[in-house]
Phi, psi and omega in degrees: 000143175257108192277144180241101183207152178260150173213195184303146181068018174059037173281114192263331186233137165246138190202167169234125179285155185213152176277349178282162179293146180283150174229134187296334180289350179277351182258139180242146165249106183049047175086358182255133184234157168301134181097347175286157170275132178296341178292344175293335191244336181221154174286161178297325177296316179298319180298312183290325181292340184246023178290134172277130184279098180292140178251347180278125182302321182296329186281003179293343177296325181240151174244145179250130170246131184241141172231081182252122178061015177219026182256138176257009186269354185215138172262353183259310185273148174268358177174164176222156163226156181222138173252136174215160181292137186301325183265011183268110181286347177268352177055048178291130186282127176250341177209139178233138172228132174245139186235134173237124182283140173231072187288333189257334185210100180296336181290334172294324177296316180298321178297315179296320178305314181292323178293317179295323180301318179299318182287314183291328177297327178286324179290308183266066193285352177249010184280152170277118186258134178228139178234133180206160173234132183216164174281142180283124185295342179285343180255103184292344179284343181078010184267352177263138185232157175234124168259122190223143171237124183245150180229113177259118185274149177297332179284350174109341177285179181208156175222158179207143169232137185207154173243126176255125178249098182280146172291158184298330181288339181283333176059038174247154178284131170296154179177175181251132174248138168244125187232136174237131179233140174287165177301313182298317180293320180297320178294326177292325180295323192299315184302322182262002180093308175185151177266168183305304191279352183292330182059021172284338179265000000 
């Protein structure tokens, strides 16, 4: 496994480079990988108690469980979300997102983004890498922005790291997201542009 975890000096990834193609299931966020059962890490009650109530009819295929600002599983992250198929009793993870708040200085987030990019680019060495800055569609004023680096793997999975800088009127915490998506989940996202929890939008 290629672990994705933070420690002193904001070193986020430990890895071994390989000439073989990358697979998203080889990357971990604090020991959690795509393809794991969420039951390894949380009880079924905890999972159900923290379900995000999707309102989009299309999103009924997947369910989102969120642990934001109420998780005891991490000293680094301020929250996680997980996507799994709604009818899957094993709660196999298809998408993972980890969030770190940067309430006081978005430029620290940008610095961390660049550091993580160097490390993740080495892990996912065959991925197609894209970097962009866009306006956040949730802010109709156009004053909130997302700086994002995306990695599309030849094996079909995807990863993303991004910093969201919300305008003061939105009253949301600025922060960094690290996202891992399975091939199947990524293919599901494309027809509709994006699902709620992917945070690609």
